[in-house]
LOLUM-490459 format. One line per 5 residues: number of its first residue (from 1); their letters; for each residue x, y, z of C-alpha. Coordinates in steps of 0.5 Angstrom, whole numbers. Example, Ala and Ser with C-alpha at 12.3 -4.5 7.8 and 13.67 -1.06 7.14 Angstrom:
2
1) as) 25/-9/16  27/-2/14
END
This chain:
433
1) xxxxx) 58/-232/111  61/-227/115  62/-222/109  55/-223/108  53/-220/115
6) xxxxx) 54/-213/112  48/-213/108  44/-214/114  47/-209/119  44/-203/115
11) xxxxx) 37/-206/116  38/-207/123  40/-200/124  34/-197/121  29/-201/125
16) xxxxx) 32/-198/131  31/-191/128  24/-192/126  21/-191/133  15/-186/132
21) xxxxx) 9/-188/129  6/-185/123  0/-186/119  -2/-184/112  -7/-179/115
26) xxxxx) -2/-176/119  3/-176/113  -2/-172/109  -4/-167/114  3/-166/116
31) xxxxx) 5/-164/108  -1/-160/108  2/-155/113  9/-156/111  9/-156/103
36) xxxxx) 12/-150/100  8/-150/94  2/-150/98  4/-145/102  5/-141/96
41) xxxxx) -2/-143/94  -5/-140/100  -1/-133/99  -5/-133/92  -11/-135/95
46) xxxxx) -10/-129/100  -8/-124/94  -14/-126/90  -19/-125/96  -16/-118/97
51) xxxxx) -17/-116/89  -24/-119/90  -25/-114/96  -22/-108/92  -26/-110/86
56) xxxxx) -32/-110/91  -30/-103/93  -31/-99/86  -38/-97/88  -36/-94/94
61) xxxxx) -34/-86/94  -27/-84/93  -23/-78/97  -18/-74/94  -14/-69/99
66) xxxxx) -10/-64/96  -5/-59/100  0/-54/97  3/-47/97  3/-42/92
71) xxxxx) 7/-36/90  5/-32/84  5/-26/80  1/-28/74  -4/-23/73
76) xxxxx) -10/-28/73  -7/-33/78  -6/-27/83  -13/-24/82  -16/-31/83
81) xxxxx) -11/-33/89  -13/-26/93  -21/-28/91  -20/-35/94  -17/-32/100
86) xxxxx) -23/-27/101  -18/-21/100  -21/-17/94  -22/-10/96  -24/-4/91
91) xxxxx) -16/-3/90  -15/-9/87  -20/-7/81  -15/-2/79  -12/-3/72
96) xxxxx) -5/-3/75  -6/-8/80  -10/-12/75  -4/-12/70  2/-12/74
101) xxxxx) 0/-15/81  5/-16/87  7/-23/88  2/-27/92  3/-33/96
106) xxxxx) -2/-37/100  -3/-44/103  -9/-48/101  -13/-55/101  -18/-59/98
111) xxxxx) -22/-65/99  -26/-68/94  -31/-74/94  -33/-77/88  -39/-82/88
116) xxxxx) -40/-86/81  -47/-87/80  -47/-91/73  -42/-94/69  -45/-98/64
121) xxxxx) -45/-104/69  -37/-104/69  -37/-104/77  -42/-109/78  -39/-114/73
126) xxxxx) -32/-112/76  -34/-114/83  -37/-121/81  -31/-122/76  -27/-121/82
131) xxxxx) -31/-126/87  -31/-131/81  -23/-131/81  -22/-131/88  -27/-137/88
136) xxxxx) -23/-140/83  -16/-139/86  -19/-142/93  -22/-148/89  -15/-149/85
141) xxxxx) -12/-149/92  -16/-155/94  -14/-159/88  -7/-157/90  -8/-160/97
146) xxxxx) -11/-166/94  -5/-167/89  0/-167/95  -4/-172/98  -4/-176/92
151) xxxxx) 4/-175/92  4/-177/100  0/-183/98  5/-185/93  11/-184/97
156) xxxxx) 8/-187/104  6/-193/100  12/-193/96  17/-193/102  13/-199/105
161) xxxxx) 14/-203/98  21/-201/98  22/-204/106  18/-210/104  22/-211/98
166) xxxxx) 28/-210/102  26/-216/107  24/-220/101  31/-219/99  34/-221/106
171) xxxxx) 30/-227/106  33/-229/99  40/-227/101  39/-231/108  37/-237/104
176) xxxxx) 42/-237/99  48/-236/104  45/-243/107  45/-246/100  52/-244/99
181) xxxxx) 54/-247/106  51/-253/105  54/-254/98  61/-252/100  61/-257/105
186) xxxxx) 59/-262/100  64/-260/95  70/-260/101  67/-267/102  68/-269/95
191) xxxxx) 61/-270/94  59/-265/89  62/-261/83  66/-255/85  62/-252/79
196) xxxxx) 56/-252/84  60/-249/89  62/-243/85  55/-243/82  52/-242/89
201) xxxxx) 58/-237/91  55/-233/85  48/-233/87  50/-231/94  54/-225/91
206) xxxxx) 48/-223/86  43/-224/92  48/-219/96  47/-214/90  40/-215/91
211) xxxxx) 40/-213/98  44/-207/97  40/-204/91  33/-205/95  37/-201/101
216) xxxxx) 38/-196/96  31/-196/94  29/-195/101  33/-189/102  30/-186/96
221) xxxxx) 23/-187/98  24/-185/105  27/-178/102  21/-177/97  17/-178/103
226) xxxxx) 21/-173/108  21/-168/102  14/-167/102  12/-168/109  19/-166/113
231) xxxxx) 26/-169/115  23/-170/122  19/-176/119  24/-179/115  25/-185/120
236) xxxxx) 18/-186/123  15/-192/123  9/-193/117  3/-196/121  -2/-196/115
241) xxxxx) -2/-203/112  -1/-203/105  -6/-208/104  -11/-205/108  -18/-205/105
246) xxxxx) -20/-197/104  -27/-196/104  -29/-190/100  -36/-188/98  -36/-185/91
251) xxxxx) -38/-177/90  -40/-173/84  -34/-171/80  -37/-164/80  -33/-163/87
256) xxxxx) -26/-163/84  -23/-157/85  -20/-156/78  -26/-157/75  -29/-152/80
261) xxxxx) -23/-147/78  -24/-147/71  -32/-146/72  -31/-140/76  -26/-137/71
266) xxxxx) -31/-138/66  -36/-134/70  -31/-129/71  -29/-129/63  -37/-128/62
271) xxxxx) -37/-122/67  -31/-119/63  -35/-119/57  -40/-114/61  -35/-110/63
276) xxxxx) -32/-109/56  -39/-107/54  -40/-102/59  -34/-98/57  -38/-96/51
281) xxxxx) -43/-93/55  -43/-86/59  -42/-85/66  -45/-81/71  -42/-79/77
286) xxxxx) -43/-74/83  -37/-70/86  -37/-66/92  -31/-61/94  -29/-57/100
291) xxxxx) -23/-52/99  -20/-47/103  -14/-42/101  -11/-38/106  -6/-32/107
296) xxxxx) -5/-34/115  -8/-39/120  -14/-34/122  -15/-31/115  -17/-34/108
301) xxxxx) -23/-36/104  -27/-43/104  -32/-46/99  -35/-52/97  -37/-55/90
306) xxxxx) -43/-60/88  -43/-63/81  -47/-68/78  -45/-70/71  -45/-75/65
311) xxxxx) -39/-76/60  -39/-81/55  -32/-83/51  -32/-87/45  -25/-91/43
316) xxxxx) -24/-96/37  -20/-99/42  -25/-100/47  -30/-103/41  -24/-108/40
321) xxxxx) -24/-110/47  -31/-113/47  -29/-118/41  -23/-120/45  -27/-121/52
326) xxxxx) -32/-125/48  -26/-129/45  -24/-130/52  -30/-132/55  -31/-137/49
331) xxxxx) -24/-140/50  -26/-141/58  -32/-144/56  -28/-149/52  -23/-150/57
336) xxxxx) -29/-152/62  -31/-158/57  -24/-160/55  -23/-161/63  -29/-164/64
341) xxxxx) -27/-169/59  -21/-170/62  -24/-171/68  -29/-177/66  -23/-180/62
346) xxxxx) -19/-180/69  -24/-183/73  -25/-189/68  -17/-190/68  -17/-190/75
351) xxxxx) -23/-195/76  -19/-199/70  -13/-199/74  -16/-201/80  -20/-207/77
356) xxxxx) -13/-209/74  -9/-209/80  -15/-213/84  -14/-219/79  -6/-218/79
361) xxxxx) -6/-219/87  -10/-225/86  -6/-228/81  0/-226/85  -2/-229/92
366) xxxxx) -3/-235/89  4/-235/85  7/-233/92  4/-239/96  6/-244/90
371) xxxxx) 13/-241/90  14/-242/97  12/-249/97  16/-250/91  22/-247/94
376) xxxxx) 21/-251/100  20/-258/97  26/-257/92  31/-255/97  29/-261/101
381) xxxxx) 30/-266/95  36/-262/93  39/-264/100  37/-271/99  41/-271/92
386) xxxxx) 34/-272/88  34/-265/84  40/-261/81  42/-255/84  39/-251/78
391) xxxxx) 32/-253/80  33/-250/87  36/-243/84  30/-243/79  25/-244/85
396) xxxxx) 28/-238/89  28/-234/82  21/-235/81  19/-234/89  23/-227/88
401) xxxxx) 19/-225/82  12/-227/85  14/-223/91  15/-217/87  9/-218/83
406) xxxxx) 5/-218/89  8/-212/92  7/-208/85  0/-210/85  -2/-208/92
411) xxxxx) 2/-201/91  -2/-200/84  -9/-202/88  -8/-197/93  -5/-192/88
416) xxxxx) -11/-193/84  -16/-192/89  -12/-185/91  -12/-183/83  -20/-185/83
421) xxxxx) -21/-181/89  -17/-175/86  -21/-176/80  -28/-176/83  -26/-170/88
426) xxxxx) -26/-174/94  -22/-174/100  -16/-178/99  -15/-184/104  -21/-181/107
431) xxx) -17/-175/110  -22/-168/109  -20/-161/109
END
């Protein structure tokens, strides 16, 4: 029997390590702050909002500042530079000075303010599209958070199921060891066949292998939880019971982040059509320029220019872009319809999974209770010599199967609730943003 103690020691060590309590709500909130995918998503939201602000600033005036040095003896440039510097004299109109001027140099600066007045609706459409896309990214980030919450729920309760399965495997091994001890004693006394002794040894070995496999599943489940929420919670005690009823009021499916995102994207695509049409219309703008050209710090000329003008540029490419924008808007509209259909099906599937899991839990609880009774009765009768060994081993196998079914059904029920919450746009495990 000593050789089987090695299967119990890792569980005892794990129990000593599991000290800090960790609820499912705390695990979800921890993952929301640490999960690298969510951190990347937050950066994408910040980028989208910055781009929306940039789109909103298109209606504001733009300033262009230019500074430079010039040296030229090109006749027109030389005359114009002298004129800008307010240095024109009567001698500058001599043909020789005009045709063969000396090189002139100077330093100048200009400041131009340009204010768009009308651009065919493109600027307002770009501003609205930028806002829609920022809202879409924010909604998508909310959905990503809920997906992480679902993954945490799966890992958290998956770890609980693995640990409970390990305890069941330990119980099975303990029972197998006790049966083997009883049988080996009877074989040594010549009261039982040696084949029975070999059979119980084989069953003990199988039970030991089951414990090792269960222990590996616990480690795997714990590592999945640590991957999502951090290594420092890998040994924490999971305090939210798997079988605890979760009360959750259903909300409209329209609150789903992914649905909100595609709807906002569809609105942005519609604004894209307006912007594309605006490229075929004329533009009106106001320009104010102030400049100076100086030959010295205290000597030079200054000027200002104010212009109000309109321009219209037609391009066959712009005309084709209108068709492309309309196609994009149509695709976005169909994507919304498709995503809504997918969401409706996910709600139906989640509800069906919950109903199935509830029914299985009832059957499994009955099976576990009956199997535990059968094991106790058969074990007692076997020791009285009233039943063969196979009846005891069959009872153990039946109990193992019933316990496995119960754990799987309870996990399916809890995950079904989480899936339904995700499908309806509800907070998973009642953990709000």
